[in-house]
Residue, then its C-alpha position, 0 to 999 in steps of 0.5 A: x673566285x680566288x682560292x683564298x676567298x673560296x677557303x674563307x667562304x667554306x669556313x664561314x659556311x662551316x662556322x654556321x653549323x657550329x656553336x660559338x666556341x667551335x666557331x671561334x676555334x675555326x676562326x683561329x685555325x683560319x688565321x693560322x692557316x693564312x699566316x703559314x701560307x703568307x710566311x712560306x710565300x714571303x708575304x705573297x699568296x702562293x696557290x701551291x703552298x696554300x694547297x699544301x697547308x690546306x691539307x693540314x687544315x683539313x686534317x685538324x678540322x677532321x680531328x676536332x669536328x669530323x668535317x673538312x673543306x674537301x670542296x675547297x680546291x686551288x684555282x685553275x692556274x694552280x691546277x694547270x701548274x700542278x698538271x704541268x709539273x706532274x707531266x714533266x716529272x713523268x717525262x723525267x722519270x721515264x728518261x731516268x728509267x731508260x738511261x738506267x736500263x741503258x747503263x745497266x745494259x752497258x755494265x752487263x759483264x759477260x766474263x773476263x773475256x768479253x764475248x757475246x752471249x750465247x743464243x740461249x743465255x739472253x739477258x733478262x734482268x739487266x744485271x748479271x752475277x759475277x763470273x765464277x773462275x775455276x782452274x782445270x788441270x791438263x796433261x801435256x798429252x791433253x794439250x797435244x791430242x785434245x780431250x773432253x772431260x767432265x768438271x764437277x763443281x759447287x755453285x749457288x742456284x736459285x731455290x726451285x721450291x720458292x723461286x728465290x723468294x725465300x718464303x713458303x708463305x707470304x702476304x702482300x706488303x702493306x707499305x707499298x701494296x705489293x708494288x715493291x716501290x713507292x713514289x717520293x719527292x726528290x730535288x729532281x722531282x718525283x722518283x720511284x724508290x725501293x720499298x724499305x719495308x719489303x726491300x722491293x720484293x712486294x711481299x712480307x715473309x710470314x714463313x720461311x722456305x724449308x729448303x733454303x731457310x729463307x735465303x732464296x738460294x742453295x748450293x748444289x753440284x753441277x757438271x760441265x764438259x770441258x773440251x780441250x782443243x789440240x794446241x791449247x796452252x796453260x792460262x787459256x780460258x774456256x767460258x760457259x755462259x750462264x753456268x756460274x752462280x745464280x742469284x734471285x732477280x739477276x742473270x746467272x753468272x758465267x763459268x770461266x775455266x782456266x787451263x793449268x798444265x801439269x808437268x811431264x817427266x820427259x817433255x815440256x813445251x815452249x809455246x808451240x814447240x815440244x822439247x824432250x830429254x834423251x840420255x846417251x851413254x858415253x859409248x853412244x855419244x862416241x860411236x853413234x846411236x839409234x833410239x825410239x822416243x815415244x811421242x805424246x800422240x802414241x807414235x814413235x820418233x827415231x832419233x839417231x846419229x852416226x857421228x860423235x855427239x857433243x855435250x848438250x847437243x840438240x836435234x830438231x824435228x820440224x812439224x812434230x810440235x803442237x798445232x798452231x791453230x784449230x784447223x786440222x791443216x794448221x801448221x805445227x811447231x817443232x820437236x827439239x830433242x836434248x841429248x844428255x851424255x851420261x859420263x860414268x862416275x868411275x872406270x875399271x882398270x881394263x876400261x882405262x887400259x883400253x881407252x889409253x890404247x885408243x887415245x895413244x893411236 
């Protein structure tokens, strides 16, 4: 039996249990029901539209008479169409879910220097907090010899008291029944959307956490060991996976330490070459000299010359610069010693007379 005739039959049975006024009201509702289906179906009888309008009809009958047409159902073809529709929507939702996971996995950022995650920092939530960037000062001696130092900083951590929920006491969200989401109809079919009442948490806070005051996160000091390798330069980055800020329902961010070189009074560097200034007196420049220069590694470099030294002359010492690689056998840059002749501001009469005799000869 077609659903239209089935609805009429059930309404006729319902009217037999009512008085004349009630039967007239039911007949009015039947006509209204069929008119709405015809209008929405453009003059035809669409089983799916009829099924939707039947919900409104049952609601009105229930409100006025305490009875409805719960036994009325659409025909088998409509049921089959509905089952196919739901199955297709399930496949669509599954495809969207897989694609969303893949996209979020692709957008997972491991820091400015994209590098594979360490074995102990596997992704859990599919999204990661943005990296924390800090600058760390190092001396030229640190760059030359290497050094391990502690770096203490403040970072945001998930509250351990409430595990990021922000709640000391809570109850299940009545809107989504604790699921954190509900199914809605979209132009593309059925989709699961975040519950607006609980913001996807699945629960409603009745009392805030006394530690984080409902924020789900706190600020704490944290310390990491920064290992500066010999030869490292200013601007180089050292990444600490998962040591950055934390947020509820997200993977911890990375900590990125950017090295900053402090100036030295005597030395400076150009890539892997080390440069130093050495001052000479006029006598040393003219008659020769021999001096010891304290190197960055604590050793001494002998700088000597027997001939006359020209102004701004540079002496090169191969292999006394910075390491060019992480291996102990890596090549080194050179040391360049810049000789600066210090000219006296004035001479005594005796000095002038002696110099005149020298230049006369």
